[in-house]
N, CA, C and O atoms as CSV, one atom per row, in Angstrom:
chain,resi,resn,atom,element,x,y,z
A,1,UNK,N,N,116.141,110.240,111.552
A,1,UNK,CA,C,116.977,110.025,112.701
A,1,UNK,C,C,118.421,110.359,112.342
A,1,UNK,O,O,118.878,110.110,111.226
A,2,UNK,N,N,119.118,110.923,113.304
A,2,UNK,CA,C,120.539,111.255,113.157
A,2,UNK,C,C,121.306,110.543,114.267
A,2,UNK,O,O,120.686,109.951,115.150
A,3,UNK,N,N,122.629,110.584,114.246
A,3,UNK,CA,C,123.383,110.000,115.360
A,3,UNK,C,C,123.074,110.663,116.706
A,3,UNK,O,O,123.359,110.097,117.761
A,4,UNK,N,N,122.494,111.857,116.662
A,4,UNK,CA,C,122.184,112.603,117.882
A,4,UNK,C,C,120.768,112.412,118.399
A,4,UNK,O,O,120.456,112.865,119.500
A,5,UNK,N,N,119.893,111.745,117.626
A,5,UNK,CA,C,118.539,111.539,118.107
A,5,UNK,C,C,117.507,111.524,117.008
A,5,UNK,O,O,117.822,111.396,115.825
A,6,UNK,N,N,116.261,111.659,117.433
A,6,UNK,CA,C,115.132,111.671,116.507
A,6,UNK,C,C,114.133,112.711,116.997
A,6,UNK,O,O,113.722,112.692,118.157
A,7,UNK,N,N,113.750,113.610,116.113
A,7,UNK,CA,C,112.836,114.673,116.513
A,7,UNK,C,C,113.383,115.445,117.690
A,7,UNK,O,O,114.543,115.858,117.689
A,8,UNK,N,N,112.543,115.643,118.700
A,8,UNK,CA,C,112.947,116.382,119.893
A,8,UNK,C,C,113.728,115.526,120.881
A,8,UNK,O,O,114.240,116.045,121.872
A,9,UNK,N,N,113.829,114.230,120.630
A,9,UNK,CA,C,114.541,113.325,121.531
A,9,UNK,C,C,116.023,113.362,121.185
A,9,UNK,O,O,116.406,113.016,120.067
A,10,UNK,N,N,116.846,113.772,122.116
A,10,UNK,CA,C,118.281,113.928,121.887
A,10,UNK,C,C,119.067,112.973,122.782
A,10,UNK,O,O,118.764,112.824,123.965
A,11,UNK,N,N,120.064,112.339,122.212
A,11,UNK,CA,C,120.958,111.478,122.975
A,11,UNK,C,C,121.656,112.333,124.031
A,11,UNK,O,O,122.154,113.420,123.737
A,12,UNK,N,N,121.685,111.827,125.261
A,12,UNK,CA,C,122.316,112.546,126.362
A,12,UNK,C,C,121.356,113.319,127.239
A,12,UNK,O,O,121.717,113.732,128.341
A,13,UNK,N,N,120.122,113.524,126.760
A,13,UNK,CA,C,119.177,114.267,127.600
A,13,UNK,C,C,118.756,113.407,128.792
A,13,UNK,O,O,118.751,112.178,128.722
A,14,UNK,N,N,118.410,114.073,129.867
A,14,UNK,CA,C,117.974,113.367,131.074
A,14,UNK,C,C,116.561,112.826,130.873
A,14,UNK,O,O,115.847,113.238,129.959
A,15,UNK,N,N,116.175,111.904,131.736
A,15,UNK,CA,C,114.819,111.362,131.676
A,15,UNK,C,C,113.809,112.482,131.903
A,15,UNK,O,O,112.763,112.510,131.254
A,16,UNK,N,N,114.109,113.405,132.816
A,16,UNK,CA,C,113.204,114.533,133.058
A,16,UNK,C,C,113.052,115.387,131.804
A,16,UNK,O,O,111.942,115.793,131.462
A,17,UNK,N,N,114.162,115.663,131.116
A,17,UNK,CA,C,114.096,116.428,129.868
A,17,UNK,C,C,113.309,115.661,128.808
A,17,UNK,O,O,112.535,116.255,128.058
A,18,UNK,N,N,113.504,114.352,128.744
A,18,UNK,CA,C,112.745,113.532,127.797
A,18,UNK,C,C,111.250,113.659,128.060
A,18,UNK,O,O,110.464,113.810,127.124
A,19,UNK,N,N,110.861,113.600,129.308
A,19,UNK,CA,C,109.434,113.729,129.672
A,19,UNK,C,C,108.878,115.108,129.330
A,19,UNK,O,O,107.676,115.250,129.103
A,20,UNK,N,N,109.731,116.116,129.290
A,20,UNK,CA,C,109.270,117.459,128.931
A,20,UNK,C,C,108.954,117.582,127.436
A,20,UNK,O,O,108.134,118.409,127.038
A,21,UNK,N,N,109.616,116.747,126.604
A,21,UNK,CA,C,109.404,116.880,125.155
A,21,UNK,C,C,108.500,115.808,124.558
A,21,UNK,O,O,107.924,116.016,123.490
A,22,UNK,N,N,108.364,114.647,125.241
A,22,UNK,CA,C,107.472,113.585,124.748
A,22,UNK,C,C,106.824,112.880,125.931
A,22,UNK,O,O,107.359,112.873,127.040
A,23,UNK,N,N,105.676,112.295,125.675
A,23,UNK,CA,C,104.984,111.512,126.692
A,23,UNK,C,C,105.578,110.111,126.701
A,23,UNK,O,O,105.502,109.395,125.702
A,24,UNK,N,N,106.169,109.719,127.824
A,24,UNK,CA,C,106.742,108.379,127.957
A,24,UNK,C,C,106.178,107.717,129.203
A,24,UNK,O,O,105.856,108.384,130.186
A,25,UNK,N,N,106.061,106.383,129.147
A,25,UNK,CA,C,105.612,105.678,130.347
A,25,UNK,C,C,106.638,105.844,131.470
A,25,UNK,O,O,107.798,106.176,131.225
A,26,UNK,N,N,106.200,105.613,132.674
A,26,UNK,CA,C,107.100,105.688,133.816
A,26,UNK,C,C,108.256,104.717,133.611
A,26,UNK,O,O,108.053,103.553,133.263
A,27,UNK,N,N,109.444,105.202,133.828
A,27,UNK,CA,C,110.642,104.366,133.667
A,27,UNK,C,C,111.507,104.510,134.905
A,27,UNK,O,O,111.461,105.525,135.600
A,28,UNK,N,N,112.287,103.490,135.165
A,28,UNK,CA,C,113.239,103.548,136.255
A,28,UNK,C,C,114.431,104.386,135.791
A,28,UNK,O,O,115.329,103.885,135.114
A,29,UNK,N,N,114.429,105.641,136.155
A,29,UNK,CA,C,115.436,106.586,135.660
A,29,UNK,C,C,116.847,106.256,136.105
A,29,UNK,O,O,117.808,106.693,135.473
A,30,UNK,N,N,116.991,105.496,137.178
A,30,UNK,CA,C,118.331,105.186,137.660
A,30,UNK,C,C,118.802,103.797,137.226
A,30,UNK,O,O,119.911,103.395,137.576
A,31,UNK,N,N,117.997,103.068,136.483
A,31,UNK,CA,C,118.372,101.722,136.049
A,31,UNK,C,C,119.597,101.776,135.149
A,31,UNK,O,O,119.823,102.758,134.441
A,32,UNK,N,N,120.374,100.721,135.188
A,32,UNK,CA,C,121.534,100.613,134.306
A,32,UNK,C,C,121.082,100.716,132.854
A,32,UNK,O,O,121.751,101.342,132.032
A,33,UNK,N,N,119.936,100.094,132.540
A,33,UNK,CA,C,119.429,100.111,131.164
A,33,UNK,C,C,117.956,99.729,131.156
A,33,UNK,O,O,117.549,98.769,131.809
A,34,UNK,N,N,117.156,100.495,130.404
A,34,UNK,CA,C,115.747,100.177,130.204
A,34,UNK,C,C,115.287,100.833,128.905
A,34,UNK,O,O,115.980,101.682,128.345
A,35,UNK,N,N,114.115,100.427,128.439
A,35,UNK,CA,C,113.560,100.984,127.207
A,35,UNK,C,C,112.182,101.570,127.455
A,35,UNK,O,O,111.422,101.076,128.288
A,36,UNK,N,N,111.868,102.635,126.714
A,36,UNK,CA,C,110.529,103.210,126.713
A,36,UNK,C,C,110.116,103.466,125.267
A,36,UNK,O,O,110.954,103.658,124.386
A,37,UNK,N,N,108.807,103.463,125.047
A,37,UNK,CA,C,108.257,103.812,123.736
A,37,UNK,C,C,107.453,105.097,123.916
A,37,UNK,O,O,106.367,105.065,124.495
A,38,UNK,N,N,107.969,106.229,123.428
A,38,UNK,CA,C,107.193,107.466,123.521
A,38,UNK,C,C,105.863,107.306,122.789
A,38,UNK,O,O,105.816,106.757,121.688
A,39,UNK,N,N,104.783,107.790,123.406
A,39,UNK,CA,C,103.455,107.579,122.831
A,39,UNK,C,C,103.306,108.187,121.432
A,39,UNK,O,O,102.561,107.653,120.611
A,40,UNK,N,N,103.992,109.280,121.150
A,40,UNK,CA,C,103.870,109.924,119.839
A,40,UNK,C,C,104.844,109.368,118.797
A,40,UNK,O,O,104.780,109.747,117.628
A,41,UNK,N,N,105.735,108.484,119.209
A,41,UNK,CA,C,106.737,107.937,118.276
A,41,UNK,C,C,106.091,106.909,117.358
A,41,UNK,O,O,105.134,106.238,117.744
A,42,UNK,N,N,106.612,106.788,116.146
A,42,UNK,CA,C,106.096,105.764,115.238
A,42,UNK,C,C,106.280,104.362,115.821
A,42,UNK,O,O,107.137,104.135,116.675
A,43,UNK,N,N,105.469,103.443,115.347
A,43,UNK,CA,C,105.593,102.039,115.737
A,43,UNK,C,C,107.025,101.589,115.475
A,43,UNK,O,O,107.615,101.950,114.456
A,44,UNK,N,N,107.578,100.813,116.381
A,44,UNK,CA,C,108.926,100.279,116.188
A,44,UNK,C,C,110.048,101.178,116.643
A,44,UNK,O,O,111.215,100.838,116.451
A,45,UNK,N,N,109.736,102.319,117.244
A,45,UNK,CA,C,110.777,103.219,117.765
A,45,UNK,C,C,110.818,103.081,119.281
A,45,UNK,O,O,109.823,103.304,119.970
A,46,UNK,N,N,111.992,102.710,119.782
A,46,UNK,CA,C,112.198,102.577,121.223
A,46,UNK,C,C,113.373,103.454,121.643
A,46,UNK,O,O,114.322,103.648,120.884
A,47,UNK,N,N,113.293,103.975,122.855
A,47,UNK,CA,C,114.347,104.823,123.396
A,47,UNK,C,C,115.006,104.090,124.554
A,47,UNK,O,O,114.342,103.688,125.509
A,48,UNK,N,N,116.323,103.921,124.457
A,48,UNK,CA,C,117.088,103.297,125.540
A,48,UNK,C,C,117.497,104.364,126.542
A,48,UNK,O,O,118.039,105.410,126.185
A,49,UNK,N,N,117.221,104.068,127.804
A,49,UNK,CA,C,117.664,104.913,128.900
A,49,UNK,C,C,118.750,104.166,129.653
A,49,UNK,O,O,118.586,102.989,129.975
A,50,UNK,N,N,119.845,104.829,129.932
A,50,UNK,CA,C,120.939,104.233,130.692
A,50,UNK,C,C,121.381,105.220,131.758
A,50,UNK,O,O,121.823,106.329,131.456
A,51,UNK,N,N,121.258,104.806,132.993
A,51,UNK,CA,C,121.667,105.635,134.128
A,51,UNK,C,C,121.090,107.052,134.063
A,51,UNK,O,O,121.792,108.035,134.301
A,52,UNK,N,N,119.804,107.132,133.737
A,52,UNK,CA,C,119.112,108.411,133.786
A,52,UNK,C,C,119.220,109.282,132.557
A,52,UNK,O,O,118.780,110.432,132.580
A,53,UNK,N,N,119.799,108.764,131.474
A,53,UNK,CA,C,119.935,109.555,130.243
A,53,UNK,C,C,119.501,108.749,129.024
A,53,UNK,O,O,119.535,107.518,129.034
A,54,UNK,N,N,119.094,109.460,127.975
A,54,UNK,CA,C,118.834,108.824,126.688
A,54,UNK,C,C,120.183,108.401,126.115
A,54,UNK,O,O,121.070,109.232,125.915
A,55,UNK,N,N,120.333,107.092,125.850
A,55,UNK,CA,C,121.602,106.569,125.341
A,55,UNK,C,C,121.527,106.253,123.855
A,55,UNK,O,O,122.500,106.438,123.124
A,56,UNK,N,N,120.358,105.770,123.404
A,56,UNK,CA,C,120.223,105.438,121.992
A,56,UNK,C,C,118.755,105.322,121.636
A,56,UNK,O,O,117.884,105.228,122.502
A,57,UNK,N,N,118.504,105.332,120.316
A,57,UNK,CA,C,117.162,105.154,119.775
A,57,UNK,C,C,117.226,103.989,118.796
A,57,UNK,O,O,118.104,103.944,117.934
A,58,UNK,N,N,116.294,103.047,118.929
A,58,UNK,CA,C,116.227,101.871,118.064
A,58,UNK,C,C,115.015,101.972,117.146
A,58,UNK,O,O,113.943,102.406,117.567
A,59,UNK,N,N,115.189,101.570,115.893
A,59,UNK,CA,C,114.095,101.533,114.914
A,59,UNK,C,C,113.999,100.113,114.382
A,59,UNK,O,O,114.948,99.594,113.795
A,60,UNK,N,N,112.843,99.487,114.593
A,60,UNK,CA,C,112.649,98.094,114.204
A,60,UNK,C,C,111.586,97.890,113.133
A,60,UNK,O,O,111.242,96.748,112.829
A,61,UNK,N,N,111.060,98.955,112.555
A,61,UNK,CA,C,110.021,98.802,111.536
A,61,UNK,C,C,110.121,99.911,110.490
A,61,UNK,O,O,110.859,100.880,110.666
A,62,UNK,N,N,109.383,99.758,109.419
A,62,UNK,CA,C,109.408,100.740,108.336
A,62,UNK,C,C,108.746,102.041,108.788
A,62,UNK,O,O,108.043,102.087,109.797
A,63,UNK,N,N,108.988,103.072,108.028
A,63,UNK,CA,C,108.333,104.346,108.293
A,63,UNK,C,C,109.225,105.411,108.893
A,63,UNK,O,O,108.825,106.573,108.965
A,64,UNK,N,N,110.412,105.053,109.324
A,64,UNK,CA,C,111.361,106.022,109.891
A,64,UNK,C,C,112.615,105.958,109.042
A,64,UNK,O,O,113.089,104.873,108.708
A,65,UNK,N,N,113.155,107.123,108.690
A,65,UNK,CA,C,114.371,107.159,107.882
A,65,UNK,C,C,115.510,107.825,108.647
A,65,UNK,O,O,115.301,108.628,109.557
A,66,UNK,N,N,116.711,107.463,108.245
A,66,UNK,CA,C,117.901,108.113,108.800
A,66,UNK,C,C,118.064,109.478,108.137
A,66,UNK,O,O,117.318,109.831,107.224
A,67,UNK,N,N,119.036,110.228,108.604
A,67,UNK,CA,C,119.303,111.552,108.033
A,67,UNK,C,C,119.706,111.489,106.565
A,67,UNK,O,O,119.624,112.498,105.864
A,68,UNK,N,N,120.140,110.319,106.083
A,68,UNK,CA,C,120.504,110.159,104.673
A,68,UNK,C,C,119.431,109.399,103.897
A,68,UNK,O,O,119.659,109.006,102.753
A,69,UNK,N,N,118.269,109.191,104.507
A,69,UNK,CA,C,117.157,108.571,103.806
A,69,UNK,C,C,117.142,107.053,103.816
A,69,UNK,O,O,116.427,106.450,103.016
A,70,UNK,N,N,117.905,106.416,104.691
A,70,UNK,CA,C,117.926,104.952,104.781
A,70,UNK,C,C,116.836,104.502,105.750
A,70,UNK,O,O,116.641,105.108,106.804
A,71,UNK,N,N,116.123,103.422,105.378
A,71,UNK,CA,C,115.038,102.895,106.200
A,71,UNK,C,C,115.118,101.377,106.269
A,71,UNK,O,O,115.827,100.741,105.489
A,72,UNK,N,N,114.381,100.811,107.213
A,72,UNK,CA,C,114.256,99.360,107.286
A,72,UNK,C,C,113.736,98.865,105.938
A,72,UNK,O,O,112.783,99.414,105.385
A,73,UNK,N,N,114.378,97.820,105.420
A,73,UNK,CA,C,114.015,97.265,104.120
A,73,UNK,C,C,114.928,97.693,102.994
A,73,UNK,O,O,114.952,97.053,101.943
A,74,UNK,N,N,115.688,98.774,103.191
A,74,UNK,CA,C,116.621,99.228,102.160
A,74,UNK,C,C,117.801,98.268,102.055
A,74,UNK,O,O,118.047,97.468,102.958
A,75,UNK,N,N,118.519,98.357,100.956
A,75,UNK,CA,C,119.660,97.481,100.729
A,75,UNK,C,C,120.888,97.969,101.509
A,75,UNK,O,O,121.023,99.150,101.830
A,76,UNK,N,N,121.768,97.019,101.797
A,76,UNK,CA,C,123.047,97.362,102.421
A,76,UNK,C,C,123.841,98.282,101.505
A,76,UNK,O,O,124.573,99.152,101.976
A,77,UNK,N,N,123.698,98.091,100.208
A,77,UNK,CA,C,124.389,98.958,99.245
A,77,UNK,C,C,123.907,100.403,99.371
A,77,UNK,O,O,124.690,101.338,99.209
A,78,UNK,N,N,122.623,100.582,99.659
A,78,UNK,CA,C,122.093,101.937,99.849
A,78,UNK,C,C,122.747,102.600,101.063
A,78,UNK,O,O,123.058,103.791,101.026
A,79,UNK,N,N,122.957,101.835,102.137
A,79,UNK,CA,C,123.641,102.375,103.321
A,79,UNK,C,C,125.049,102.817,102.936
A,79,UNK,O,O,125.481,103.922,103.267
A,80,UNK,N,N,125.759,101.934,102.230
A,80,UNK,CA,C,127.141,102.245,101.826
A,80,UNK,C,C,127.196,103.477,100.937
A,80,UNK,O,O,128.095,104.304,101.085
A,81,UNK,N,N,126.249,103.612,100.015
A,81,UNK,CA,C,126.208,104.785,99.136
A,81,UNK,C,C,125.839,106.054,99.900
A,81,UNK,O,O,126.446,107.108,99.705
A,82,UNK,N,N,124.833,105.940,100.775
A,82,UNK,CA,C,124.343,107.110,101.503
A,82,UNK,C,C,125.387,107.677,102.460
A,82,UNK,O,O,125.427,108.883,102.706
A,83,UNK,N,N,126.229,106.799,102.995
A,83,UNK,CA,C,127.240,107.223,103.960
A,83,UNK,C,C,128.643,106.895,103.452
A,83,UNK,O,O,129.496,106.448,104.219
A,84,UNK,N,N,128.873,107.113,102.191
A,84,UNK,CA,C,130.147,106.765,101.536
A,84,UNK,C,C,131.347,107.266,102.333
A,84,UNK,O,O,131.412,108.427,102.737
A,85,UNK,N,N,132.303,106.343,102.547
A,85,UNK,CA,C,133.525,106.683,103.239
A,85,UNK,C,C,133.423,106.705,104.752
A,85,UNK,O,O,134.423,106.921,105.436
A,86,UNK,N,N,132.210,106.480,105.293
A,86,UNK,CA,C,132.038,106.541,106.745
A,86,UNK,C,C,131.492,105.235,107.331
A,86,UNK,O,O,131.164,105.182,108.516
A,87,UNK,N,N,131.390,104.170,106.501
A,87,UNK,CA,C,130.768,102.920,106.929
A,87,UNK,C,C,131.823,101.837,107.126
A,87,UNK,O,O,132.703,101.649,106.286
A,88,UNK,N,N,131.721,101.135,108.237
A,88,UNK,CA,C,132.536,99.936,108.436
A,88,UNK,C,C,131.584,98.765,108.662
A,88,UNK,O,O,130.566,98.898,109.342
A,89,UNK,N,N,131.932,97.617,108.082
A,89,UNK,CA,C,131.088,96.427,108.177
A,89,UNK,C,C,131.758,95.381,109.055
A,89,UNK,O,O,132.955,95.121,108.939
A,90,UNK,N,N,130.956,94.784,109.940
A,90,UNK,CA,C,131.424,93.673,110.765
A,90,UNK,C,C,130.362,92.580,110.714
A,90,UNK,O,O,129.181,92.863,110.514
A,91,UNK,N,N,130.789,91.322,110.897
A,91,UNK,CA,C,129.818,90.219,110.844
A,91,UNK,C,C,128.784,90.318,111.963
A,91,UNK,O,O,129.097,90.717,113.085
A,92,UNK,N,N,127.563,89.951,111.640
A,92,UNK,CA,C,126.485,89.928,112.631
A,92,UNK,C,C,126.730,88.788,113.611
A,92,UNK,O,O,127.136,87.697,113.213
A,93,UNK,N,N,126.490,89.037,114.860
A,93,UNK,CA,C,126.745,88.035,115.884
A,93,UNK,C,C,125.797,86.842,115.796
A,93,UNK,O,O,126.193,85.722,116.118
A,94,UNK,N,N,124.547,87.058,115.364
A,94,UNK,CA,C,123.542,86.001,115.398
A,94,UNK,C,C,122.977,85.604,114.046
A,94,UNK,O,O,122.330,84.563,113.936
A,95,UNK,N,N,123.202,86.404,113.017
A,95,UNK,CA,C,122.614,86.144,111.705
A,95,UNK,C,C,123.717,85.732,110.728
A,95,UNK,O,O,124.527,86.571,110.334
A,96,UNK,N,N,123.763,84.462,110.332
A,96,UNK,CA,C,124.785,84.038,109.367
A,96,UNK,C,C,124.701,84.886,108.086
A,96,UNK,O,O,123.638,85.003,107.477
A,97,UNK,N,N,125.811,85.460,107.702
A,97,UNK,CA,C,125.851,86.307,106.513
A,97,UNK,C,C,125.381,87.729,106.749
A,97,UNK,O,O,125.549,88.587,105.883
A,98,UNK,N,N,124.794,87.993,107.909
A,98,UNK,CA,C,124.343,89.344,108.233
A,98,UNK,C,C,125.514,90.218,108.647
A,98,UNK,O,O,126.610,89.732,108.926
A,99,UNK,N,N,125.257,91.520,108.682
A,99,UNK,CA,C,126.316,92.462,109.036
A,99,UNK,C,C,125.781,93.580,109.913
A,99,UNK,O,O,124.585,93.871,109.942
A,100,UNK,N,N,126.713,94.193,110.624
A,100,UNK,CA,C,126.478,95.477,111.280
A,100,UNK,C,C,127.208,96.499,110.424
A,100,UNK,O,O,128.420,96.398,110.231
A,101,UNK,N,N,126.489,97.468,109.919
A,101,UNK,CA,C,127.086,98.556,109.146
A,101,UNK,C,C,127.109,99.782,110.060
A,101,UNK,O,O,126.076,100.405,110.306
A,102,UNK,N,N,128.283,100.111,110.552
A,102,UNK,CA,C,128.430,101.193,111.518
A,102,UNK,C,C,128.870,102.457,110.808
A,102,UNK,O,O,129.867,102.466,110.086
A,103,UNK,N,N,128.116,103.524,111.022
A,103,UNK,CA,C,128.382,104.810,110.376
A,103,UNK,C,C,129.000,105.764,111.397
A,103,UNK,O,O,128.410,106.057,112.437
A,104,UNK,N,N,130.184,106.233,111.079
A,104,UNK,CA,C,130.854,107.251,111.886
A,104,UNK,C,C,130.261,108.621,111.525
A,104,UNK,O,O,129.814,108.823,110.396
A,105,UNK,N,N,130.258,109.544,112.463
A,105,UNK,CA,C,129.733,110.878,112.140
A,105,UNK,C,C,130.624,111.583,111.129
A,105,UNK,O,O,131.784,111.220,110.931
A,106,UNK,N,N,130.057,112.590,110.503
A,106,UNK,CA,C,130.848,113.387,109.561
A,106,UNK,C,C,131.982,114.053,110.334
A,106,UNK,O,O,131.933,114.087,111.564
A,107,UNK,N,N,133.006,114.587,109.656
A,107,UNK,CA,C,134.160,115.158,110.365
A,107,UNK,C,C,133.793,116.166,111.449
A,107,UNK,O,O,134.478,116.256,112.467
A,108,UNK,N,N,132.738,116.912,111.243
A,108,UNK,CA,C,132.364,117.919,112.245
A,108,UNK,C,C,131.521,117.319,113.369
A,108,UNK,O,O,131.200,118.006,114.339
A,109,UNK,N,N,131.160,116.036,113.241
A,109,UNK,CA,C,130.280,115.409,114.213
A,109,UNK,C,C,130.967,114.997,115.496
A,109,UNK,O,O,132.189,115.072,115.622
A,110,UNK,N,N,130.164,114.563,116.437
A,110,UNK,CA,C,130.636,114.099,117.733
A,110,UNK,C,C,131.231,112.701,117.586
A,110,UNK,O,O,130.559,111.801,117.081
A,111,UNK,N,N,132.453,112.502,118.008
A,111,UNK,CA,C,133.126,111.220,117.830
A,111,UNK,C,C,132.576,110.123,118.735
A,111,UNK,O,O,132.960,108.962,118.588
A,112,UNK,N,N,131.688,110.462,119.666
A,112,UNK,CA,C,131.093,109.448,120.533
A,112,UNK,C,C,129.753,108.949,120.001
A,112,UNK,O,O,129.110,108.124,120.650
A,113,UNK,N,N,129.320,109.425,118.847
A,113,UNK,CA,C,128.020,109.046,118.276
A,113,UNK,C,C,128.220,108.118,117.082
A,113,UNK,O,O,129.219,108.203,116.369
A,114,UNK,N,N,127.241,107.227,116.880
A,114,UNK,CA,C,127.253,106.308,115.744
A,114,UNK,C,C,125.819,106.004,115.330
A,114,UNK,O,O,124.868,106.223,116.079
A,115,UNK,N,N,125.702,105.488,114.104
A,115,UNK,CA,C,124.475,104.843,113.650
A,115,UNK,C,C,124.879,103.434,113.254
A,115,UNK,O,O,125.921,103.238,112.629
A,116,UNK,N,N,124.065,102.455,113.612
A,116,UNK,CA,C,124.358,101.062,113.302
A,116,UNK,C,C,123.155,100.466,112.588
A,116,UNK,O,O,122.044,100.449,113.118
A,117,UNK,N,N,123.397,99.978,111.372
A,117,UNK,CA,C,122.363,99.324,110.572
A,117,UNK,C,C,122.621,97.827,110.599
A,117,UNK,O,O,123.710,97.383,110.232
A,118,UNK,N,N,121.638,97.039,111.027
A,118,UNK,CA,C,121.774,95.584,111.029
A,118,UNK,C,C,121.166,95.042,109.744
A,118,UNK,O,O,120.032,95.371,109.394
A,119,UNK,N,N,121.939,94.200,109.039
A,119,UNK,CA,C,121.441,93.654,107.779
A,119,UNK,C,C,121.335,92.136,107.832
A,119,UNK,O,O,122.048,91.458,108.572
A,120,UNK,N,N,120.421,91.637,107.021
A,120,UNK,CA,C,120.224,90.208,106.812
A,120,UNK,C,C,119.847,90.040,105.352
A,120,UNK,O,O,118.966,90.734,104.846
A,121,UNK,N,N,120.520,89.113,104.673
A,121,UNK,CA,C,120.281,88.902,103.240
A,121,UNK,C,C,120.396,90.203,102.448
A,121,UNK,O,O,119.648,90.422,101.495
A,122,UNK,N,N,121.335,91.065,102.846
A,122,UNK,CA,C,121.592,92.301,102.117
A,122,UNK,C,C,120.588,93.407,102.326
A,122,UNK,O,O,120.614,94.402,101.601
A,123,UNK,N,N,119.685,93.264,103.314
A,123,UNK,CA,C,118.652,94.267,103.589
A,123,UNK,C,C,118.725,94.737,105.040
A,123,UNK,O,O,119.059,93.960,105.935
A,124,UNK,N,N,118.414,96.002,105.264
A,124,UNK,CA,C,118.377,96.560,106.613
A,124,UNK,C,C,117.161,96.002,107.345
A,124,UNK,O,O,116.023,96.164,106.903
A,125,UNK,N,N,117.419,95.345,108.468
A,125,UNK,CA,C,116.345,94.778,109.282
A,125,UNK,C,C,115.964,95.698,110.443
A,125,UNK,O,O,114.816,95.709,110.886
A,126,UNK,N,N,116.929,96.460,110.925
A,126,UNK,CA,C,116.711,97.414,112.015
A,126,UNK,C,C,117.916,98.345,112.048
A,126,UNK,O,O,118.965,98.038,111.482
A,127,UNK,N,N,117.760,99.475,112.709
A,127,UNK,CA,C,118.907,100.368,112.896
A,127,UNK,C,C,118.752,101.147,114.182
A,127,UNK,O,O,117.670,101.235,114.763
A,128,UNK,N,N,119.870,101.710,114.607
A,128,UNK,CA,C,119.874,102.452,115.855
A,128,UNK,C,C,120.892,103.588,115.771
A,128,UNK,O,O,121.800,103.581,114.940
A,129,UNK,N,N,120.709,104.549,116.649
A,129,UNK,CA,C,121.623,105.685,116.712
A,129,UNK,C,C,121.829,106.038,118.166
A,129,UNK,O,O,120.927,105.884,118.989
A,130,UNK,N,N,123.030,106.514,118.480
A,130,UNK,CA,C,123.270,106.939,119.851
A,130,UNK,C,C,124.733,107.052,120.180
A,130,UNK,O,O,125.587,107.185,119.304
A,131,UNK,N,N,124.998,106.997,121.458
A,131,UNK,CA,C,126.350,107.205,121.957
A,131,UNK,C,C,127.044,105.864,122.202
A,131,UNK,O,O,126.412,104.824,122.387
A,132,UNK,N,N,128.376,105.943,122.194
A,132,UNK,CA,C,129.186,104.791,122.578
A,132,UNK,C,C,129.199,104.706,124.101
A,132,UNK,O,O,129.227,105.759,124.738
A,133,UNK,N,N,129.182,103.562,124.717
A,133,UNK,CA,C,129.225,102.245,124.106
A,133,UNK,C,C,127.851,101.657,123.781
A,133,UNK,O,O,127.761,100.658,123.068
A,134,UNK,N,N,126.773,102.271,124.303
A,134,UNK,CA,C,125.447,101.668,124.219
A,134,UNK,C,C,124.983,101.397,122.788
A,134,UNK,O,O,124.315,100.393,122.542
A,135,UNK,N,N,125.322,102.272,121.844
A,135,UNK,CA,C,124.856,102.092,120.477
A,135,UNK,C,C,125.409,100.810,119.854
A,135,UNK,O,O,124.833,100.285,118.901
A,136,UNK,N,N,126.512,100.311,120.384
A,136,UNK,CA,C,127.096,99.080,119.843
A,136,UNK,C,C,126.681,97.826,120.615
A,136,UNK,O,O,127.082,96.723,120.243
A,137,UNK,N,N,125.892,97.969,121.672
A,137,UNK,CA,C,125.429,96.794,122.410
A,137,UNK,C,C,124.517,95.979,121.511
A,137,UNK,O,O,123.542,96.509,120.977
A,138,UNK,N,N,124.813,94.718,121.340
A,138,UNK,CA,C,124.044,93.841,120.460
A,138,UNK,C,C,122.773,93.357,121.166
A,138,UNK,O,O,121.717,93.291,120.536
A,139,UNK,N,N,122.847,93.028,122.420
A,139,UNK,CA,C,121.724,92.460,123.140
A,139,UNK,C,C,120.818,93.524,123.784
A,139,UNK,O,O,120.068,93.222,124.713
A,140,UNK,N,N,120.887,94.739,123.298
A,140,UNK,CA,C,120.146,95.843,123.876
A,140,UNK,C,C,120.531,95.998,125.338
A,140,UNK,O,O,121.669,96.367,125.630
A,141,UNK,N,N,119.627,95.731,126.257
A,141,UNK,CA,C,119.947,95.881,127.677
A,141,UNK,C,C,120.552,94.607,128.260
A,141,UNK,O,O,120.789,94.530,129.466
A,142,UNK,N,N,120.798,93.631,127.435
A,142,UNK,CA,C,121.488,92.433,127.859
A,142,UNK,C,C,120.647,91.510,128.638
A,142,UNK,O,O,121.117,90.453,129.059
């Protein structure tokens, strides 16, 4: 996964375009926010749709890696090493001692994209990639 998407799923694509590249259940394309699980996606991968577009991709289980090789279960130190100079840490809203490790895109990247790794006890519990502001929403669709 990259800040721009996973596989053929790209942040910013319309719901119709998403349906052309992957099989997804019927979704309310005009909803403020909803989630779908593409049938071919690995377990734990969800796609957030916001106002008819792919806004972010969430990974909640092992088996999927970021563009720098970070996966659920890896250490927070691995995130910091893999994205050296591009990571900012903020306290987790719900997990005492947990953090959000937010990765800015490389200099040539889109400034509206981010990857966010959620950690607990120094380990990545889940991560997501997508556009601002949705990628930073803590409660998903609220």
